[in-house]
N, C-alpha and C positions, 0 to 999 in steps of 0.2 A: 101166671097171667102175663100177657105182653101188652105193652102200650107203644103205639107208633109215635115216634118223635115228630113234633110239629115242624121242626127245623129242617131235618134231613130225611125223615121217613124210616130211620132205623128202628127196628123192633126191640125196645128195651124190655128185657125179661125180668120180671119182678118175682120175688119169692112169695111163699104163702103168707108171710107176715104182713104183706100189703093187702090182704083180702078186705080189711076194714081200715082204711087209711085215708087221711086228708093231709096233704103237705107237699113239699118239694121233692122232685127226683131229678137226676142229672142224666142226660143222654151220654152213653159211653162212646159214641162215635163223634159227635160234633161238640159236646160239652154244653149245649143249651140246657137251661134249667126250666123245668115245667112244674106247675102245681097240678096235682091230681087229686081226685076224690074217688074212692072206691067203696063199695058196700057189698058184702057177701060175695066177694070175688069178682064183681062186675065193675067196670069203669063207669063212673057217673059223670065225671067232668075232667077235662084236660085243657090247660091254657098255659101260655108262657108266663113265667113268674116275673113279677115286678121287682126290679132291682132297687135296693136302697140307693139313695143319692151318692153315697161314698163309693159303693161298689160300681155304680154306673160311671162315675168320674174315672176310676181306675181302668175300667173297661175301655172307655174312650181314649185315654192316654195310651194304653197298650195298642189299640187299633191304629192310632195315628203313628206311633213309633214303628209298627210293623209296615205300614204303608210307606213311610219315609225310607225305611231300610230297603224295601223292595225297589223303590224308585232309584235309590242310590246305586244298588247293585245293577239295575238295568242300564243306568247311565255309564257306569264304569266298564261294563261288559260290551257295550255297543262298539262296533267297528268304527275306526276313524274315517271321517269323510274324505273325499278326494283332495281337498285343500289342506288337510292336516297331515302332519308328519308324526309318526309314532316315536316314542322315546327309544325303542329298540333300533329303529332306523337311524336315528341321530347317533346313538352309540356306535353302530357299526361303521358309520362314515367318518368318525373322528380320526382314525388312523390314516385315512387316505387323503386328508386335506393337503393342498399345496399352497405355498405363498407365491406372491408375484415375483419375489426375488429368486425363487427356485425354478420358475418357468423359463424356458428358452424362447427366444424370439423366433418367429417364423422366418424361414429362409425364403427369400423371394426376389 
């Protein structure tokens, strides 16, 4: 028997032991947890499982951390704007600096 995931549409293949079953299953593709009810090998009901408060809090923290990490990566990988100087450009110019004392006066 196969059940379509409500989150991503993946067909979750269930073994014969799920012919008369009521309880949670997890999508192998997206990880969503659904509650199903089957009877004599036929699906009677499918819905997203309600998460207990503690699991929901952990899920929210993980989601926020993932979003923050993605934003940080995007910010650090962004090219420098026209007014900014990259650190590599500063390092490459350090050896070529001259002081006023070393400059020669223009002949004129």
